[in-house]
N, C-alpha and C positions, 0 to 999 in steps of 0.2 A: 131364933134358928130356923123357923119355917118360912118359906118364901111364897110367892103368889100361887105357885102350882102345887102347894101341900107337900113338898119334898124337902127334906132336910140336907140335900146333898149340893145345893146350890145351883145355879144356872147351867153349868156345863156338865152335869153329872149324867145328864140322860143319854149321851152317846156311848157310855161304857158298856151298857147291856148289850145292844146291838152289835158293837164292835167285838165283844167277847164271843158271841154266837157265830158272827162270820168268821172269825179266827178258828173257832172250834170245827166249823163245817170245812174250811180249807185243810186243816190238819187231818180231819177223816178222809177227805178225798186223797190226800196224798199218801196216807197210810194204805188206803184200798188199791190205789195203783201200784205202789210197792209190793204189796202182798201178791197182787195178780201177776206182775213180772217175774216174781221168784217162782210162783207155781207153774208158769208157762215157759220158763227158760229152757227147759229140756226138750220141748216139743216143737221148737221153732226149727230145728235142723231137718231139712228134707231128707228122706232115704235116697241113698245113691243106688242106681241099677247099674250092675256090672255089665250086662249085656250078654248075647251069645258069643260063642268063640268066633263065628264068622263076623260079628260086628266088631268085635275087638280087633280082629285081623284087618278088617277093611279101613278101621280108624287108625291102626299102625301105619299102613301103607298110605293114606291120605296125609298123615303127618310127616312122612319122609322117613320113618324109623326103619323100614325094610325096603329093600330094592324089589324090583318087579319079579325077577326070577324067584326070589324067596318067598313072595307073596303068592305066586302062581303054584309053587311046589306045596306050600302050607294049605292052600285052598283046595288042592287036589287031595291032600292028606285028610282034610275034614269032610270032604264029600262022600 
């Protein structure tokens, strides 16, 4: 039952232990990454800045949403 190495597993049994620990380490890393992603999922969204009324007006004019006359009238109203 015993071989030259003093183990009763046979010649190919020595790879099972290290393979088990490597697999356990991989599973642990996968679990850690998964937990980390779940905890940080809500914090990845940057806060949107609305801007001042003047910045919003300038942006709408630059996009072509309002005409020059309306832009100037609203700009005077904001001043």
